[in-house]
One Martini backbone bead per residue (centre of mass of N, CA, C, O) as a GRO file, in nm:
protein
   65
    1UNK     BB    1   2.406  -2.884   3.516
    2UNK     BB    2   2.227  -2.648   3.381
    3UNK     BB    3   2.021  -2.553   3.123
    4UNK     BB    4   1.935  -2.301   2.922
    5UNK     BB    5   1.658  -2.140   2.839
    6UNK     BB    6   1.515  -2.008   2.608
    7UNK     BB    7   1.395  -1.681   2.522
    8UNK     BB    8   1.083  -1.652   2.381
    9UNK     BB    9   1.019  -1.358   2.403
   10UNK     BB   10   1.267  -1.242   2.255
   11UNK     BB   11   1.211  -1.386   1.993
   12UNK     BB   12   0.943  -1.257   1.935
   13UNK     BB   13   1.033  -0.968   1.931
   14UNK     BB   14   1.232  -1.006   1.690
   15UNK     BB   15   1.020  -1.099   1.492
   16UNK     BB   16   0.828  -0.854   1.510
   17UNK     BB   17   1.029  -0.645   1.412
   18UNK     BB   18   1.097  -0.763   1.137
   19UNK     BB   19   0.797  -0.767   1.031
   20UNK     BB   20   0.741  -0.469   1.076
   21UNK     BB   21   0.965  -0.356   0.882
   22UNK     BB   22   0.846  -0.499   0.627
   23UNK     BB   23   0.561  -0.358   0.629
   24UNK     BB   24   0.659  -0.067   0.622
   25UNK     BB   25   0.795  -0.088   0.356
   26UNK     BB   26   0.554  -0.179   0.193
   27UNK     BB   27   0.378   0.080   0.248
   28UNK     BB   28   0.570   0.283   0.127
   29UNK     BB   29   0.574   0.182  -0.156
   30UNK     BB   30   0.258   0.177  -0.213
   31UNK     BB   31   0.219   0.486  -0.152
   32UNK     BB   32   0.408   0.584  -0.388
   33UNK     BB   33   0.234   0.453  -0.618
   34UNK     BB   34  -0.036   0.602  -0.550
   35UNK     BB   35   0.074   0.884  -0.604
   36UNK     BB   36   0.159   0.841  -0.901
   37UNK     BB   37  -0.117   0.762  -1.005
   38UNK     BB   38  -0.263   1.021  -0.935
   39UNK     BB   39  -0.080   1.203  -1.110
   40UNK     BB   40  -0.151   1.055  -1.389
   41UNK     BB   41  -0.454   1.105  -1.374
   42UNK     BB   42  -0.433   1.423  -1.383
   43UNK     BB   43  -0.269   1.437  -1.653
   44UNK     BB   44  -0.494   1.277  -1.823
   45UNK     BB   45  -0.723   1.496  -1.801
   46UNK     BB   46  -0.535   1.724  -1.955
   47UNK     BB   47  -0.554   1.569  -2.204
   48UNK     BB   48  -0.668   1.486  -2.531
   49UNK     BB   49  -0.729   1.171  -2.518
   50UNK     BB   50  -0.894   1.182  -2.227
   51UNK     BB   51  -1.252   1.192  -2.158
   52UNK     BB   52  -1.487   1.259  -1.908
   53UNK     BB   53  -1.781   1.170  -1.906
   54UNK     BB   54  -2.092   1.120  -1.799
   55UNK     BB   55  -2.098   0.806  -1.877
   56UNK     BB   56  -1.835   0.740  -1.734
   57UNK     BB   57  -1.914   0.833  -1.455
   58UNK     BB   58  -2.154   0.645  -1.408
   59UNK     BB   59  -1.993   0.391  -1.428
   60UNK     BB   60  -1.806   0.443  -1.185
   61UNK     BB   61  -2.037   0.482  -0.979
   62UNK     BB   62  -2.137   0.179  -1.008
   63UNK     BB   63  -1.876   0.050  -0.898
   64UNK     BB   64  -1.885   0.181  -0.607
   65UNK     BB   65  -2.190   0.085  -0.514
   0.00000   0.00000   0.00000
């Protein structure tokens, strides 16, 4: 009697689905934290504590380029 060989394609598919769902969850969480950070930056600009002056803007521009 022959032993059945495991179907490696099926195992690869199951591994890919597991990894893909974990990656999707990680992206969803990081996307939510980016949205919260953006909201907090907008509210920080409206407060009296931090003001973005021309000097600060030019510094930020130098970091981007």
